[in-house]
N, CA, C and O atoms as a CHARMM CRD file, in Angstrom:
* protein
*
  240
    1    1 MET  N      0.75200  -1.15900  -0.03000 PROA 1      0.00000
    2    1 MET  CA    -0.08000   0.02200  -0.05300 PROA 1      0.00000
    3    1 MET  C      0.84100   1.26100   0.00600 PROA 1      0.00000
    4    1 MET  O      1.86100   1.23800   0.69600 PROA 1      0.00000
    5    2 ALA  N      0.50100   2.28200  -0.67700 PROA 2      0.00000
    6    2 ALA  CA     1.33000   3.48000  -0.88000 PROA 2      0.00000
    7    2 ALA  C      1.08800   4.22800   0.41000 PROA 2      0.00000
    8    2 ALA  O     -0.02000   4.27800   0.94400 PROA 2      0.00000
    9    3 VAL  N      2.24400   4.84600   0.91700 PROA 3      0.00000
   10    3 VAL  CA     2.33500   5.66500   2.10400 PROA 3      0.00000
   11    3 VAL  C      2.92500   6.96200   1.68600 PROA 3      0.00000
   12    3 VAL  O      3.77200   6.90600   0.79400 PROA 3      0.00000
   13    4 PRO  N      2.61100   8.14000   2.19100 PROA 4      0.00000
   14    4 PRO  CA     3.26100   9.36600   1.87100 PROA 4      0.00000
   15    4 PRO  C      4.52500   9.30200   2.57300 PROA 4      0.00000
   16    4 PRO  O      4.58500   8.88000   3.72800 PROA 4      0.00000
   17    5 LYS  N      5.62600   9.73600   1.87200 PROA 5      0.00000
   18    5 LYS  CA     6.97800   9.76600   2.38900 PROA 5      0.00000
   19    5 LYS  C      7.22800  10.98500   3.46300 PROA 5      0.00000
   20    5 LYS  O      7.97900  10.86500   4.43100 PROA 5      0.00000
   21    6 ARG  N      6.52000  12.12800   3.16300 PROA 6      0.00000
   22    6 ARG  CA     6.65500  13.22700   4.16900 PROA 6      0.00000
   23    6 ARG  C      5.30500  13.80700   4.23300 PROA 6      0.00000
   24    6 ARG  O      4.46600  13.70400   3.33800 PROA 6      0.00000
   25    7 LYS  N      5.14900  14.43700   5.37600 PROA 7      0.00000
   26    7 LYS  CA     3.79200  15.26700   5.80700 PROA 7      0.00000
   27    7 LYS  C      3.61300  16.28800   4.90700 PROA 7      0.00000
   28    7 LYS  O      4.54200  17.00600   4.53400 PROA 7      0.00000
   29    8 LEU  N      2.35200  16.41100   4.49400 PROA 8      0.00000
   30    8 LEU  CA     2.00500  17.69000   3.64800 PROA 8      0.00000
   31    8 LEU  C      1.84100  18.74600   4.48300 PROA 8      0.00000
   32    8 LEU  O      1.28900  18.58000   5.57000 PROA 8      0.00000
   33    9 SER  N      2.28000  19.91400   4.10100 PROA 9      0.00000
   34    9 SER  CA     2.07800  21.22300   4.88900 PROA 9      0.00000
   35    9 SER  C      0.66600  21.59600   4.78400 PROA 9      0.00000
   36    9 SER  O     -0.07200  21.07900   3.94600 PROA 9      0.00000
   37   10 LYS  N      0.25800  22.52900   5.66400 PROA 10     0.00000
   38   10 LYS  CA    -1.09400  22.84300   5.77500 PROA 10     0.00000
   39   10 LYS  C     -1.42900  23.70400   4.53600 PROA 10     0.00000
   40   10 LYS  O     -2.52000  23.52500   3.99500 PROA 10     0.00000
   41   11 ALA  N     -0.63900  24.55300   4.08400 PROA 11     0.00000
   42   11 ALA  CA    -0.57500  25.36300   3.00500 PROA 11     0.00000
   43   11 ALA  C     -1.18700  24.61500   1.75400 PROA 11     0.00000
   44   11 ALA  O     -2.19700  24.91900   1.12000 PROA 11     0.00000
   45   12 ARG  N     -0.22000  23.44000   1.54000 PROA 12     0.00000
   46   12 ARG  CA    -0.38600  22.81000   0.38300 PROA 12     0.00000
   47   12 ARG  C     -1.67900  21.90800   0.40400 PROA 12     0.00000
   48   12 ARG  O     -2.31400  21.70100  -0.63000 PROA 12     0.00000
   49   13 ARG  N     -2.03000  21.39800   1.57900 PROA 13     0.00000
   50   13 ARG  CA    -3.28600  20.63300   1.91500 PROA 13     0.00000
   51   13 ARG  C     -4.41900  21.57400   1.58100 PROA 13     0.00000
   52   13 ARG  O     -5.28300  21.21200   0.78200 PROA 13     0.00000
   53   14 ASP  N     -4.45500  22.67200   2.10800 PROA 14     0.00000
   54   14 ASP  CA    -5.56100  23.73300   1.88100 PROA 14     0.00000
   55   14 ASP  C     -5.68000  24.27200   0.42900 PROA 14     0.00000
   56   14 ASP  O     -6.74400  24.54700  -0.12700 PROA 14     0.00000
   57   15 LYS  N     -4.44300  24.38300  -0.10300 PROA 15     0.00000
   58   15 LYS  CA    -4.58400  24.78800  -1.57600 PROA 15     0.00000
   59   15 LYS  C     -5.28500  23.83400  -2.33700 PROA 15     0.00000
   60   15 LYS  O     -6.12200  24.22500  -3.15100 PROA 15     0.00000
   61   16 ARG  N     -5.04900  22.59600  -2.17700 PROA 16     0.00000
   62   16 ARG  CA    -5.81500  21.64700  -3.05600 PROA 16     0.00000
   63   16 ARG  C     -7.38700  21.51600  -2.65300 PROA 16     0.00000
   64   16 ARG  O     -8.29100  21.21100  -3.43100 PROA 16     0.00000
   65   17 ARG  N     -7.50300  21.77800  -1.42400 PROA 17     0.00000
   66   17 ARG  CA    -9.11800  21.83100  -0.99900 PROA 17     0.00000
   67   17 ARG  C     -9.78600  23.08400  -1.28100 PROA 17     0.00000
   68   17 ARG  O    -10.99800  23.15100  -1.07900 PROA 17     0.00000
   69   18 SER  N     -9.15900  24.07300  -1.71600 PROA 18     0.00000
   70   18 SER  CA    -9.79000  25.35900  -1.93900 PROA 18     0.00000
   71   18 SER  C    -10.65500  25.33500  -3.23700 PROA 18     0.00000
   72   18 SER  O    -10.55400  24.43600  -4.07300 PROA 18     0.00000
   73   19 ASN  N    -11.46500  26.32800  -3.33900 PROA 19     0.00000
   74   19 ASN  CA   -12.44000  26.36300  -4.49100 PROA 19     0.00000
   75   19 ASN  C    -11.93500  27.03600  -5.82200 PROA 19     0.00000
   76   19 ASN  O    -12.64000  27.41700  -6.75700 PROA 19     0.00000
   77   20 VAL  N    -10.51400  27.10400  -5.70700 PROA 20     0.00000
   78   20 VAL  CA    -9.98400  27.69100  -6.98600 PROA 20     0.00000
   79   20 VAL  C    -10.19200  26.80000  -8.28300 PROA 20     0.00000
   80   20 VAL  O    -10.39500  27.31300  -9.38400 PROA 20     0.00000
   81   21 TRP  N    -10.13100  25.51800  -8.09100 PROA 21     0.00000
   82   21 TRP  CA   -10.03700  24.45700  -9.35200 PROA 21     0.00000
   83   21 TRP  C    -11.44600  24.17700  -9.63100 PROA 21     0.00000
   84   21 TRP  O    -11.67100  23.54100 -10.66100 PROA 21     0.00000
   85   22 LYS  N    -12.57200  24.58400  -8.80300 PROA 22     0.00000
   86   22 LYS  CA   -13.91300  24.00500  -9.04600 PROA 22     0.00000
   87   22 LYS  C    -14.46900  24.81500 -10.33800 PROA 22     0.00000
   88   22 LYS  O    -14.16400  25.99600 -10.50900 PROA 22     0.00000
   89   23 LEU  N    -15.26500  24.13700 -11.19000 PROA 23     0.00000
   90   23 LEU  CA   -15.77600  24.78600 -12.41000 PROA 23     0.00000
   91   23 LEU  C    -16.96300  25.50200 -11.95200 PROA 23     0.00000
   92   23 LEU  O    -17.60200  25.15600 -10.95900 PROA 23     0.00000
   93   24 GLU  N    -17.28400  26.62000 -12.77500 PROA 24     0.00000
   94   24 GLU  CA   -18.54400  27.36500 -12.51300 PROA 24     0.00000
   95   24 GLU  C    -19.50100  27.11400 -13.56100 PROA 24     0.00000
   96   24 GLU  O    -19.13300  26.70600 -14.66300 PROA 24     0.00000
   97   25 ALA  N    -20.72800  27.33800 -13.27600 PROA 25     0.00000
   98   25 ALA  CA   -21.84600  27.19800 -14.21300 PROA 25     0.00000
   99   25 ALA  C    -21.83400  28.32300 -15.24500 PROA 25     0.00000
  100   25 ALA  O    -21.49100  29.46500 -14.94300 PROA 25     0.00000
  101   26 PRO  N    -22.22700  27.95800 -16.50700 PROA 26     0.00000
  102   26 PRO  CA   -22.09900  29.10100 -17.65300 PROA 26     0.00000
  103   26 PRO  C    -23.12500  30.18600 -17.23300 PROA 26     0.00000
  104   26 PRO  O    -24.14000  29.81600 -16.64300 PROA 26     0.00000
  105   27 SER  N    -22.93600  31.44500 -17.48500 PROA 27     0.00000
  106   27 SER  CA   -23.88200  32.49100 -17.44100 PROA 27     0.00000
  107   27 SER  C    -24.74900  32.52700 -18.67100 PROA 27     0.00000
  108   27 SER  O    -24.32200  32.15600 -19.76400 PROA 27     0.00000
  109   28 PHE  N    -26.01400  32.99400 -18.47700 PROA 28     0.00000
  110   28 PHE  CA   -26.85300  33.01600 -19.45600 PROA 28     0.00000
  111   28 PHE  C    -27.44400  34.42300 -19.62100 PROA 28     0.00000
  112   28 PHE  O    -27.56500  35.10400 -18.60300 PROA 28     0.00000
  113   29 VAL  N    -27.80300  34.89500 -20.73900 PROA 29     0.00000
  114   29 VAL  CA   -28.40100  36.17300 -20.97500 PROA 29     0.00000
  115   29 VAL  C    -29.75000  36.04800 -21.70300 PROA 29     0.00000
  116   29 VAL  O    -29.94000  34.99100 -22.30400 PROA 29     0.00000
  117   30 LYS  N    -30.71300  36.98700 -21.72800 PROA 30     0.00000
  118   30 LYS  CA   -31.83100  36.80500 -22.37600 PROA 30     0.00000
  119   30 LYS  C    -31.64600  37.43300 -23.77900 PROA 30     0.00000
  120   30 LYS  O    -31.03500  38.48800 -23.94800 PROA 30     0.00000
  121   31 CYS  N    -32.21400  36.71500 -24.77000 PROA 31     0.00000
  122   31 CYS  CA   -32.12200  37.32400 -26.15200 PROA 31     0.00000
  123   31 CYS  C    -33.04200  38.48700 -26.32800 PROA 31     0.00000
  124   31 CYS  O    -34.23500  38.38200 -26.04200 PROA 31     0.00000
  125   32 PRO  N    -32.49100  39.66300 -26.82000 PROA 32     0.00000
  126   32 PRO  CA   -33.42900  40.74100 -26.81900 PROA 32     0.00000
  127   32 PRO  C    -34.53500  40.59000 -27.96900 PROA 32     0.00000
  128   32 PRO  O    -35.54900  41.28700 -27.96100 PROA 32     0.00000
  129   33 HSD  N    -34.27500  39.64200 -28.95000 PROA 33     0.00000
  130   33 HSD  CA   -35.33900  39.45500 -29.84000 PROA 33     0.00000
  131   33 HSD  C    -36.57000  38.58400 -29.48000 PROA 33     0.00000
  132   33 HSD  O    -37.72900  38.97200 -29.61900 PROA 33     0.00000
  133   34 CYS  N    -36.21900  37.41200 -29.02100 PROA 34     0.00000
  134   34 CYS  CA   -37.24800  36.50900 -28.59600 PROA 34     0.00000
  135   34 CYS  C    -37.25100  36.11000 -27.22400 PROA 34     0.00000
  136   34 CYS  O    -38.04400  35.21500 -26.92900 PROA 34     0.00000
  137   35 GLY  N    -36.34200  36.71000 -26.09300 PROA 35     0.00000
  138   35 GLY  CA   -36.50600  36.54200 -24.82900 PROA 35     0.00000
  139   35 GLY  C    -35.99800  34.99700 -24.35900 PROA 35     0.00000
  140   35 GLY  O    -36.20500  34.59000 -23.21600 PROA 35     0.00000
  141   36 GLU  N    -35.37800  34.27300 -25.28200 PROA 36     0.00000
  142   36 GLU  CA   -34.85300  32.99900 -24.91700 PROA 36     0.00000
  143   36 GLU  C    -33.47400  33.13900 -24.20500 PROA 36     0.00000
  144   36 GLU  O    -32.66900  34.01600 -24.52000 PROA 36     0.00000
  145   37 LEU  N    -33.24100  32.17300 -23.17600 PROA 37     0.00000
  146   37 LEU  CA   -31.84800  32.29000 -22.58400 PROA 37     0.00000
  147   37 LEU  C    -30.69600  31.74300 -23.56600 PROA 37     0.00000
  148   37 LEU  O    -30.82300  30.67300 -24.16000 PROA 37     0.00000
  149   38 THR  N    -29.69400  32.47100 -23.67300 PROA 38     0.00000
  150   38 THR  CA   -28.73300  32.03500 -24.64200 PROA 38     0.00000
  151   38 THR  C    -27.28000  32.39400 -23.88700 PROA 38     0.00000
  152   38 THR  O    -27.25600  33.15900 -22.92300 PROA 38     0.00000
  153   39 LEU  N    -26.22800  31.84400 -24.35500 PROA 39     0.00000
  154   39 LEU  CA   -24.87000  32.13600 -23.89700 PROA 39     0.00000
  155   39 LEU  C    -24.55400  33.42700 -24.52600 PROA 39     0.00000
  156   39 LEU  O    -24.92000  33.69700 -25.67000 PROA 39     0.00000
  157   40 PRO  N    -23.82000  34.28900 -23.72100 PROA 40     0.00000
  158   40 PRO  CA   -23.54500  35.64200 -24.10100 PROA 40     0.00000
  159   40 PRO  C    -22.48200  35.56200 -25.29700 PROA 40     0.00000
  160   40 PRO  O    -21.63100  34.67300 -25.28600 PROA 40     0.00000
  161   41 HSD  N    -22.54700  36.52800 -26.35200 PROA 41     0.00000
  162   41 HSD  CA   -21.74000  36.72700 -27.45100 PROA 41     0.00000
  163   41 HSD  C    -21.89600  35.51300 -28.52000 PROA 41     0.00000
  164   41 HSD  O    -20.98100  35.15300 -29.25900 PROA 41     0.00000
  165   42 ARG  N    -23.20500  34.93300 -28.48900 PROA 42     0.00000
  166   42 ARG  CA   -23.25100  33.87400 -29.51700 PROA 42     0.00000
  167   42 ARG  C    -24.75200  34.18400 -30.21500 PROA 42     0.00000
  168   42 ARG  O    -25.58300  34.94400 -29.71800 PROA 42     0.00000
  169   43 VAL  N    -24.92200  33.43800 -31.46600 PROA 43     0.00000
  170   43 VAL  CA   -26.13900  33.64100 -32.18600 PROA 43     0.00000
  171   43 VAL  C    -27.19600  32.89300 -31.35200 PROA 43     0.00000
  172   43 VAL  O    -26.93300  31.80300 -30.84500 PROA 43     0.00000
  173   44 CYS  N    -28.35300  33.47100 -31.22100 PROA 44     0.00000
  174   44 CYS  CA   -29.47100  32.78900 -30.53000 PROA 44     0.00000
  175   44 CYS  C    -30.00300  31.65300 -31.28100 PROA 44     0.00000
  176   44 CYS  O    -30.33600  31.74500 -32.46200 PROA 44     0.00000
  177   45 LYS  N    -30.08300  30.54700 -30.56900 PROA 45     0.00000
  178   45 LYS  CA   -30.39600  29.17200 -31.41100 PROA 45     0.00000
  179   45 LYS  C    -31.91300  29.22200 -31.74500 PROA 45     0.00000
  180   45 LYS  O    -32.29400  28.56400 -32.71200 PROA 45     0.00000
  181   46 SER  N    -32.73400  29.88500 -31.09100 PROA 46     0.00000
  182   46 SER  CA   -34.12000  29.84200 -31.32000 PROA 46     0.00000
  183   46 SER  C    -34.52200  30.78300 -32.45700 PROA 46     0.00000
  184   46 SER  O    -35.37800  30.41200 -33.26100 PROA 46     0.00000
  185   47 CYS  N    -33.96500  31.94200 -32.55700 PROA 47     0.00000
  186   47 CYS  CA   -34.45300  32.96000 -33.51700 PROA 47     0.00000
  187   47 CYS  C    -33.30100  33.15700 -34.41900 PROA 47     0.00000
  188   47 CYS  O    -33.64200  33.75700 -35.43900 PROA 47     0.00000
  189   48 GLY  N    -32.07900  32.85700 -34.38000 PROA 48     0.00000
  190   48 GLY  CA   -30.96900  33.20600 -35.32300 PROA 48     0.00000
  191   48 GLY  C    -30.44600  34.54500 -35.21900 PROA 48     0.00000
  192   48 GLY  O    -29.65500  34.86400 -36.10600 PROA 48     0.00000
  193   49 TYR  N    -30.72100  35.42700 -34.30300 PROA 49     0.00000
  194   49 TYR  CA   -30.20800  36.87900 -34.28000 PROA 49     0.00000
  195   49 TYR  C    -29.24400  36.98800 -33.47700 PROA 49     0.00000
  196   49 TYR  O    -29.15500  36.20600 -32.53100 PROA 49     0.00000
  197   50 TYR  N    -28.35400  37.94400 -33.67800 PROA 50     0.00000
  198   50 TYR  CA   -27.22100  38.41700 -33.06600 PROA 50     0.00000
  199   50 TYR  C    -26.94800  39.86800 -33.11200 PROA 50     0.00000
  200   50 TYR  O    -26.77500  40.38900 -34.21300 PROA 50     0.00000
  201   51 LYS  N    -26.88700  40.62100 -31.96400 PROA 51     0.00000
  202   51 LYS  CA   -26.82200  42.06700 -31.92200 PROA 51     0.00000
  203   51 LYS  C    -27.72800  42.74300 -32.99400 PROA 51     0.00000
  204   51 LYS  O    -27.38700  43.60200 -33.80700 PROA 51     0.00000
  205   52 GLY  N    -29.01300  42.14800 -32.81800 PROA 52     0.00000
  206   52 GLY  CA   -30.11600  42.90000 -33.57100 PROA 52     0.00000
  207   52 GLY  C    -30.15300  42.56400 -35.04600 PROA 52     0.00000
  208   52 GLY  O    -31.02000  43.05200 -35.77100 PROA 52     0.00000
  209   53 LYS  N    -29.35900  41.85900 -35.43700 PROA 53     0.00000
  210   53 LYS  CA   -29.46600  41.32000 -36.91600 PROA 53     0.00000
  211   53 LYS  C    -29.55000  39.88500 -37.19600 PROA 53     0.00000
  212   53 LYS  O    -28.91400  39.07400 -36.52400 PROA 53     0.00000
  213   54 ALA  N    -30.33200  39.53500 -38.19200 PROA 54     0.00000
  214   54 ALA  CA   -30.72400  38.12400 -38.42400 PROA 54     0.00000
  215   54 ALA  C    -29.27900  37.42500 -39.11200 PROA 54     0.00000
  216   54 ALA  O    -28.88700  37.79100 -40.22000 PROA 54     0.00000
  217   55 VAL  N    -28.71800  36.61700 -38.48800 PROA 55     0.00000
  218   55 VAL  CA   -27.63000  35.95000 -38.97100 PROA 55     0.00000
  219   55 VAL  C    -27.85900  34.65100 -39.58600 PROA 55     0.00000
  220   55 VAL  O    -27.32100  34.35100 -40.65200 PROA 55     0.00000
  221   56 ILE  N    -28.79200  33.71500 -38.82800 PROA 56     0.00000
  222   56 ILE  CA   -29.17300  32.59400 -39.40700 PROA 56     0.00000
  223   56 ILE  C    -30.67700  32.67200 -39.75200 PROA 56     0.00000
  224   56 ILE  O    -31.44100  33.12600 -38.90000 PROA 56     0.00000
  225   57 ARG  N    -31.15800  32.25300 -40.96600 PROA 57     0.00000
  226   57 ARG  CA   -32.55700  32.12900 -41.24000 PROA 57     0.00000
  227   57 ARG  C    -33.11100  31.01200 -40.51600 PROA 57     0.00000
  228   57 ARG  O    -32.55300  29.91600 -40.57800 PROA 57     0.00000
  229   58 LYS  N    -34.25800  31.20500 -39.76700 PROA 58     0.00000
  230   58 LYS  CA   -35.09600  30.21400 -39.06800 PROA 58     0.00000
  231   58 LYS  C    -36.29200  30.06800 -39.70000 PROA 58     0.00000
  232   58 LYS  O    -36.88000  31.08000 -40.08300 PROA 58     0.00000
  233   59 GLU  N    -36.83300  28.80800 -39.90600 PROA 59     0.00000
  234   59 GLU  CA   -38.25500  28.59000 -40.43400 PROA 59     0.00000
  235   59 GLU  C    -39.20200  28.69900 -39.30700 PROA 59     0.00000
  236   59 GLU  O    -38.98900  28.10700 -38.24800 PROA 59     0.00000
  237   60 ALA  N    -40.21400  29.42000 -39.49800 PROA 60     0.00000
  238   60 ALA  CA   -41.21900  29.62000 -38.51600 PROA 60     0.00000
  239   60 ALA  C    -42.25900  28.43300 -38.39300 PROA 60     0.00000
  240   60 ALA  O    -43.17500  28.49700 -37.57400 PROA 60     0.00000
């Protein structure tokens, strides 16, 4: 069985346990055209608009 050769310092142990490495949930913004929640700086998947302009043609 593997056993640590030396005692880990409190700083090293606490660094590992800190929340620095944990991932965050992505933030969402409302599309100004249709009101659907989308990722920021991306074309809206439901209406195809970006910055008030139709980028992708969507069939109704």
